[in-house]
C-alpha positions as CSV (number, residue, x, y, z in Angstrom):
1,M,0.0,0.0,0.0
2,R,1.2,3.5,-0.7
3,L,2.5,5.5,2.2
4,D,0.1,8.4,1.9
5,K,-2.9,6.1,1.9
6,F,-1.6,4.1,4.8
7,L,-1.2,7.2,6.9
8,K,-4.8,8.1,6.2
9,V,-6.2,4.6,6.8
10,S,-4.3,4.2,10.0
11,R,-5.6,7.7,11.2
12,L,-2.0,9.0,11.8
13,I,-2.8,11.9,9.4
14,K,-6.4,13.0,8.8
15,R,-6.5,13.5,5.1
16,R,-4.5,11.9,2.2
17,T,-3.6,15.3,0.7
18,I,-2.0,16.4,3.9
19,A,-0.2,13.1,4.1
20,N,1.0,13.7,0.6
21,E,2.3,17.2,1.5
22,A,4.1,15.9,4.6
23,C,5.9,13.3,2.4
24,D,6.8,15.9,-0.2
25,A,8.2,18.2,2.6
26,G,10.5,15.3,3.8
27,R,8.8,15.0,7.2
28,V,8.0,11.3,6.9
29,M,10.7,8.6,7.2
30,I,10.5,4.8,6.7
31,N,13.2,2.8,8.4
32,G,15.4,5.9,8.8
33,K,15.1,7.0,5.2
34,T,13.1,9.9,3.9
35,A,10.1,8.5,2.0
36,K,7.9,9.8,-0.8
37,A,4.1,9.4,-0.9
38,G,4.3,6.5,-3.4
39,T,6.7,4.4,-1.3
40,E,5.3,1.0,-0.5
41,V,4.6,0.2,3.1
42,K,5.2,-3.3,4.4
43,I,4.4,-5.0,7.7
44,G,7.3,-4.4,10.1
45,D,8.3,-1.0,8.7
46,I,9.1,1.7,11.2
47,I,7.4,5.0,10.2
48,E,8.5,8.3,11.8
49,I,6.5,11.5,11.2
50,G,7.7,15.0,12.2
51,F,5.0,17.3,13.5
52,G,6.7,20.6,14.2
53,S,8.9,20.1,17.3
54,K,7.4,16.6,18.0
55,S,7.8,13.4,16.2
56,V,5.7,10.2,16.2
57,K,7.3,6.8,15.7
58,V,5.2,3.7,14.9
59,E,5.6,0.2,13.7
60,V,3.3,-1.2,11.0
61,L,1.5,-4.3,12.3
62,N,-1.1,-4.8,9.6
63,I,-2.1,-3.4,6.3
64,Q,-5.8,-3.1,5.2
65,E,-7.5,-1.1,2.5
66,T,-10.3,0.1,4.7
67,V,-10.8,0.0,8.5
68,K,-13.4,1.3,11.0
69,K,-12.2,4.1,13.2
70,D,-12.1,1.9,16.3
71,D,-10.0,-0.8,14.5
72,A,-7.4,1.7,13.0
73,K,-5.2,1.5,16.1
74,E,-4.7,-2.2,15.5
75,L,-2.7,-1.4,12.3
76,I,0.1,0.3,14.2
77,K,2.1,0.1,17.4
78,Y,3.5,3.3,19.0
79,L,7.2,3.1,19.8
């Protein structure tokens, strides 16, 4: 699955366009490397997102095309 879509489905970023802009600005990294919006996300990847002065680091546990809001937290594990 594309990185921008995964960020939206997992509810880490609210909208896909914002996820796309964050990737273009270089604020999203997968396994320590800057990632583009079209980068494929795999189970076990470590995603780090910079939000201003804070950063969020998560591990991908599962990949699904669509999930309910309550089940979205099962796709990732905060590190």
